[in-house]
C-alpha positions in Angstrom: 150.4 96.2 118.2 151.2 94.6 121.6 150.7 90.9 122.4 147.9 91.9 124.9 146.0 93.7 122.2 146.5 90.8 119.8 145.3 88.3 122.4 142.2 90.5 123.2 141.5 90.8 119.5 141.8 87.0 119.0 139.6 86.4 122.0 136.9 88.7 120.6 137.1 87.0 117.2 136.9 83.6 118.8 133.8 84.5 120.8 132.1 86.0 117.8 132.8 82.9 115.7 131.5 80.6 118.4 128.4 82.8 118.7 128.0 82.7 114.9 128.1 79.0 114.7 125.9 78.6 117.7 123.4 80.9 115.9 123.6 78.7 112.8 123.0 75.6 114.8 119.8 77.1 116.2 118.6 78.1 112.8 118.5 74.7 111.2 115.6 73.6 113.5 113.0 73.5 110.8 115.3 72.1 108.1 116.0 69.1 110.3 112.3 68.5 110.6 111.6 68.8 106.9 109.6 72.0 107.1 110.3 74.6 104.4 110.6 78.3 105.1 112.6 81.5 104.2 116.3 81.4 104.9 117.1 83.0 108.3 119.9 85.3 109.2 122.3 84.6 112.1 121.1 86.3 115.3 118.0 87.9 113.6 116.3 84.9 112.1 113.6 86.2 109.7 112.9 89.3 111.8 115.7 91.7 110.9 113.5 94.1 109.1 110.7 93.7 111.7 113.2 94.6 114.5 114.3 97.6 112.5 110.7 98.8 112.0 110.9 98.5 108.2 108.1 95.9 108.0 105.6 94.5 110.4 105.4 90.9 111.8 102.4 90.5 109.6 104.4 91.4 106.5 107.0 88.8 107.5 104.3 86.1 107.8 102.5 87.3 104.7 105.7 87.1 102.6 106.4 83.5 103.8 102.7 82.6 103.2 102.9 83.6 99.6 106.4 82.3 98.9 105.5 78.8 100.1 102.0 78.7 98.6 101.7 74.9 98.5 103.1 74.2 102.0 100.6 73.4 104.8 103.1 74.5 107.4 106.0 77.0 107.2 108.9 77.4 109.5 110.3 80.9 110.4 112.5 82.3 113.1 112.0 85.2 115.5 115.6 85.7 116.5 116.6 82.1 117.4 113.1 81.0 118.3 111.5 78.6 115.8 107.9 79.8 114.9 105.5 77.7 113.0 103.0 79.2 110.6 99.9 77.0 110.0 98.5 77.6 106.6 96.2 74.7 105.9 92.7 75.6 107.0 91.9 72.1 108.2 95.0 72.2 110.4 93.9 75.7 111.6 90.6 74.2 112.6 92.5 71.5 114.5 94.5 74.0 116.5 91.5 76.3 117.3 88.7 73.8 117.8 89.3 70.0 117.3 92.5 69.8 119.4 91.9 73.0 121.4 92.8 71.3 124.7 96.3 70.8 123.3 96.6 74.5 122.2 94.8 76.4 125.0 97.8 78.5 125.8 98.6 81.7 123.9 102.2 82.6 123.0 102.6 86.1 124.5 102.1 85.4 128.1 101.6 87.9 130.9 104.7 89.2 132.7 103.4 91.3 135.5 106.8 92.5 136.8 107.4 94.0 133.3 103.9 95.1 132.3 101.7 95.5 135.3 98.4 95.3 133.3 99.4 92.3 131.1 97.4 89.6 133.0 94.5 90.1 130.7 92.0 87.3 129.8 93.4 87.4 126.3 96.9 86.4 127.5 96.2 84.3 130.6 97.4 80.7 130.8 94.7 78.1 130.2 94.3 77.3 133.9 93.5 80.8 135.0 91.6 81.6 131.8 88.9 79.0 131.9 86.9 80.0 135.0 87.3 83.7 134.4 86.1 83.3 130.8 82.9 81.6 131.9 82.3 84.3 134.5 82.9 87.2 132.0 80.8 85.5 129.3 77.6 85.9 131.4 77.9 89.6 130.8 77.2 89.2 127.1 74.0 87.2 127.3 71.1 88.2 125.0 69.2 89.7 128.0 72.1 91.9 128.9 72.7 93.0 125.4 69.0 94.1 125.1 69.4 96.0 128.3 72.4 97.8 126.9 70.8 98.7 123.7 69.0 101.7 125.0 72.4 103.1 126.2 73.8 102.5 122.7 70.9 104.5 121.2 71.6 107.4 123.6 75.3 107.3 122.5 74.1 107.2 118.9 72.0 110.4 119.4 75.0 112.1 120.9 77.2 110.9 118.1 74.8 112.3 115.5 75.0 115.7 117.3 78.7 115.5 117.2 78.7 114.7 113.5 76.5 117.7 112.8 79.1 120.0 114.4 81.8 118.4 112.2 79.7 119.0 109.1 79.2 122.6 110.0 83.0 123.1 110.1 83.2 122.1 106.5 86.6 120.4 107.0 87.8 116.8 106.3 86.9 114.5 109.2 89.5 112.1 110.7 87.2 109.1 111.3 89.6 106.9 113.2 89.4 109.3 116.1 85.8 110.4 115.5 84.5 106.8 115.5 86.6 106.1 118.7 84.7 108.9 120.5 81.5 107.1 119.8 82.8 103.6 120.7 84.4 105.0 123.9 81.0 106.4 124.9 79.3 103.1 124.2 81.8 100.9 126.1 82.0 103.4 129.0 78.2 103.4 129.4 77.3 99.8 128.6 80.2 98.0 130.2 81.2 100.2 133.1 78.1 102.4 133.7 80.3 105.5 133.3 79.5 108.7 131.3 82.8 109.3 129.7 81.7 112.5 127.9 84.0 111.5 125.0 81.6 113.1 122.5 81.3 116.4 124.3 84.7 116.8 125.9 87.8 117.1 123.6 90.0 116.4 126.6 88.1 113.3 127.8 90.5 111.3 130.0 89.2 107.9 128.9 89.7 108.7 125.3 93.1 110.2 126.0 94.3 107.1 127.9 92.9 104.8 125.3 95.0 106.5 122.6 98.1 106.4 124.8 97.6 102.7 125.6 97.7 101.7 121.9 100.1 104.4 120.7 103.0 103.5 118.5 105.6 105.7 120.0 109.3 104.8 120.3 108.9 103.3 123.8 106.1 100.9 122.7 107.9 100.0 119.5 111.1 99.0 121.4 109.0 97.1 124.0 107.2 95.1 121.4 110.4 94.3 119.5 112.1 93.0 122.7 109.4 90.4 123.1 111.4 88.3 120.6 114.2 88.2 123.1 112.6 87.3 126.4 115.8 87.7 128.4 116.1 91.3 127.3 112.4 91.9 127.6 112.4 90.9 131.3 115.3 93.2 132.0 114.6 96.3 130.0 110.8 96.0 129.1 109.7 97.6 132.4 111.5 100.9 131.5 109.2 101.4 128.5 105.8 100.9 130.3 103.6 104.0 130.4 102.8 104.3 134.1 100.4 107.1 133.5 98.1 104.7 131.7 98.6 102.0 134.3 97.8 104.3 137.2 94.8 105.8 135.5 93.1 102.5 134.8 94.1 101.0 138.2 92.8 104.0 140.1 89.5 104.2 138.1 88.7 100.5 138.5 89.6 100.3 142.2 87.6 103.4 143.1 84.6 102.1 141.2 84.7 98.7 142.9 85.3 100.2 146.3 82.4 102.6 145.9 80.0 99.8 144.9 81.1 97.7 147.9 80.9 100.6 150.4 77.4 101.7 149.2 76.0 98.2 148.3 75.3 99.3 144.7 74.8 96.7 142.1 74.2 97.7 138.4 74.9 94.3 136.8 77.7 95.7 134.8 81.3 94.7 134.3 82.5 96.4 137.4 80.0 94.3 139.4 81.5 91.2 137.9 85.1 92.3 138.8 84.0 93.2 142.3 82.5 89.7 142.8 85.7 88.0 141.5 87.7 90.1 143.9 85.5 89.0 146.8 85.2 85.4 145.7 88.1 84.4 143.5 87.5 80.7 144.3 84.3 80.9 142.2 86.5 81.1 139.1 89.2 78.8 140.3 91.6 81.5 141.2 93.7 81.6 144.4 93.4 85.4 144.5 92.4 88.3 142.3 94.0 91.6 143.4 93.1 95.0 142.0 95.9 95.0 139.4 94.7 91.6 138.0 91.1 92.9 137.8 92.2 96.2 136.3 93.9 94.2 133.5 90.5 92.6 132.6 88.8 96.0 132.6 91.5 97.6 130.4 91.3 94.7 127.9 87.5 95.0 127.6 87.6 98.8 127.4 90.3 98.9 124.7 89.0 96.0 122.7 85.5 97.5 122.8 86.4 101.1 122.0 89.6 101.0 119.9 89.0 97.8 117.9 85.4 98.7 117.0 86.4 102.3 116.0 89.0 100.8 113.6 86.4 98.7 111.9 83.9 101.6 111.6 86.5 104.0 110.1 87.8 101.3 107.7 84.3 100.5 106.5 83.6 104.1 105.9 86.9 104.5 104.0 85.9 101.7 101.6 82.4 103.0 101.2 83.8 106.4 100.4 85.7 104.9 97.5 82.7 102.8 96.4 79.7 105.2 96.3 77.4 102.6 94.6 77.9 100.2 97.5 77.4 103.0 99.9 74.1 103.9 98.3 73.0 100.3 98.4 73.7 99.8 102.1 72.1 103.2 102.9 68.9 102.2 101.0 68.7 99.1 103.2 69.2 101.1 106.4 66.5 103.7 105.5 64.1 100.9 104.4 64.4 99.2 107.8 64.3 102.5 109.8 61.1 103.5 107.9 59.3 100.6 109.7 60.2 102.1 113.1 59.7 105.8 112.4 63.5 106.3 112.2 64.2 104.7 115.5 67.2 102.3 115.7 66.0 99.1 117.2 67.7 95.9 118.5 65.8 93.7 116.0 66.0 96.3 113.2 69.8 96.2 112.9 69.7 92.4 112.6 67.5 92.8 109.5 70.3 94.8 107.8 71.9 91.9 106.0 73.8 94.0 103.5 75.2 96.2 106.2 76.3 93.0 108.0 78.0 91.9 104.8 79.8 95.2 104.5 81.2 94.9 108.0 82.3 91.3 107.4 84.1 92.3 104.2 85.7 95.2 106.1 86.9 92.7 108.8 88.2 90.4 106.0 90.3 93.2 104.4 91.3 94.8 107.7 91.2 92.2 110.5 92.1 94.1 113.7 94.1 91.1 115.0 96.3 90.2 112.0 97.4 86.8 113.4 96.4 84.4 116.2 99.0 82.5 118.2 98.9 79.4 120.3 101.5 77.4 122.3 101.4 73.6 122.3 100.6 72.2 125.8 102.1 68.8 124.9 104.0 67.1 122.0 101.7 67.2 119.0 101.6 65.6 115.6 99.7 67.5 112.9 97.1 65.4 111.1 98.2 64.2 107.7 101.9 65.2 108.2 105.0 63.7 109.7 105.7 66.8 111.8 105.6 66.4 115.6 106.2 69.6 117.5 107.4 69.6 121.1 105.5 71.1 124.1 105.7 74.9 124.2 106.2 75.2 120.4 104.8 78.6 119.3 102.2 78.3 116.5 100.9 81.2 114.5 97.7 81.4 112.4 98.1 84.1 109.7 94.6 85.6 109.7 95.6 88.6 107.4 97.2 86.3 104.8 94.2 83.9 104.8 91.9 86.8 104.3 93.9 88.1 101.4 94.5 84.7 99.7 93.3 84.9 96.1 92.6 81.2 96.1 90.0 81.8 98.8 88.9 85.3 97.9 89.4 86.2 94.2 90.6 89.8 93.8 91.3 90.0 97.5 92.2 93.7 97.5 88.8 94.7 96.1 86.0 95.5 98.6 83.1 93.3 97.7 80.4 92.7 100.3 78.8 90.1 98.0 81.4 87.7 99.3 79.3 87.5 102.5 75.9 86.7 101.3 74.6 83.5 103.0 75.0 81.6 99.8 78.6 82.6 99.2 79.7 82.0 102.8 78.5 78.4 102.5 81.0 77.8 99.7 84.1 78.6 101.8 85.9 76.8 104.6 84.8 77.8 108.1 88.3 78.9 108.9 88.6 81.3 106.0 87.2 84.2 108.0 88.7 84.7 111.5 88.4 88.4 112.6 87.3 87.3 116.0 89.2 84.1 116.2 87.3 80.8 116.7 87.0 78.0 119.1 86.8 78.4 122.9 89.2 81.3 123.0 87.4 83.4 120.4 86.5 87.0 121.3 84.0 86.8 124.2 82.5 90.2 123.4 81.8 89.5 119.7 78.0 90.0 120.0 78.4 93.4 121.7 81.0 94.4 119.2 78.7 93.6 116.2 75.9 95.5 117.8 77.9 98.7 118.4 79.5 98.4 114.9 76.0 98.3 113.3 74.6 101.1 115.4 77.6 103.3 114.7 77.3 102.7 110.9 73.6 103.3 110.9 74.1 106.6 112.7 76.5 107.8 110.1 75.0 106.4 106.9 71.3 107.2 107.6 71.9 110.9 107.7 75.4 111.6 106.1 77.3 110.8 103.0 81.0 110.0 103.2 83.3 110.8 100.3 87.0 110.9 99.5 88.7 114.3 99.7 92.2 115.7 99.2 93.4 114.2 102.5 92.1 110.7 101.8 94.9 108.2 101.0 94.2 106.3 97.8 96.3 103.5 99.1 95.6 102.5 102.7 98.9 102.9 104.7 99.3 100.4 107.6 101.3 101.4 110.7 104.3 99.0 110.5 105.3 99.6 114.1 102.2 97.9 115.5 102.9 94.3 116.7 99.3 93.0 116.9 96.8 95.5 115.5 96.1 96.6 112.0 96.0 100.4 112.2 96.2 103.2 109.7 99.5 105.0 109.9 98.0 108.5 109.7 94.3 108.2 110.2 91.3 107.9 107.9 90.4 111.3 106.4 87.0 111.7 104.6 84.6 114.4 103.6 81.3 114.3 105.5 78.1 116.0 104.2 74.5 115.8 105.5 71.9 114.2 103.3 69.0 116.2 102.1 65.9 115.7 104.3 
């Protein structure tokens, strides 16, 4: 071996050793601060199996949550980045509500040059979020929701016709996609004044693009994993963006706004709000609001309203298929209320269905669509009752899934039991023990619309049909480990659907 080769080999070894010790120095951050947590690996932190796709980020948090049961705060590492898991529910309340002004930023910020449609309300910095949130919230007033309800009922009737066709086929029904056809129709009609035809057209573009936007293909998987390494994400992330989805939503929103402006049409829907923001960004304390920025808001509301709601409907039906006694109880309540209105689904009627509401809340406990919430400290902050002071920009994570599955909060947490959500039982638990829509000023702004369409969808199915398990139904719910944020089934929710006797 030549001296040159030996020198090269020696240089490589030296660099590796230096990087190794640099990595170790970064990975004692929490130990120096007296915060317990799982032992990290050099370069990977606690995310090795997450990066390899063996487990999800939620699995990593959940394991730490259970291993350090008595700790109010747990320190983990995403690569070299120290991440703080907040377990104690009083401290969760401090982050979300009491000290919200110090945690108004989310962690995964928008990076437009990498992801063109990332500047969504959900991910905006606090300064741009505030005014826009107030403007968007006007869309979900009680008056607007009542105006939308007739459109929901029309979608319900179309959904019923679609379900009849599925029953006639006599085959197992994949409810993840079936429910999404209904919720796509609702959000298209109620929020954007568009007839998407998702229940009549198998090749509906809106449904197709929704699926693509939230798909867990290799490109999306790699893109999500690179977020733990911001330097790499900014360089390579742009190569994994689905530009077909970006172009579809951008074109649809721009054309809709331009048409309204050119023809002086105002329908008081979400497109009208976006068009007003485009014309007068100063009203929401923005310097400008271009079409790409506004499309980001439209895509967020479209995907959250259609995909998240369909997940909850299909998960609820999955549990009810395994619990026929509970299914019969909620059906009896539905039919009793509908009897008062000659079978018509009404705005006030669905609010009378307390047991249905309990079933949906229990579904959201077991299957929270957002499995964790994240915040970024806007200044140095000391947690109440602790000696820990975190610096500005520290990433903080609230483990929603783990809280919802904590046996000390919910005995037998893997058992579907709507009785947990009677008014009496809810009063016995901490307010932060159920966070499917978040809480505090940055909670889901469309929560009231979401609950209405969930109830209408469930009433449409359960008032006329029975759902049962079949040979394709998974006895154990399998979660897609590749998803970064959402809790989704890995291979759908397959159930048997039969029509009830008249």
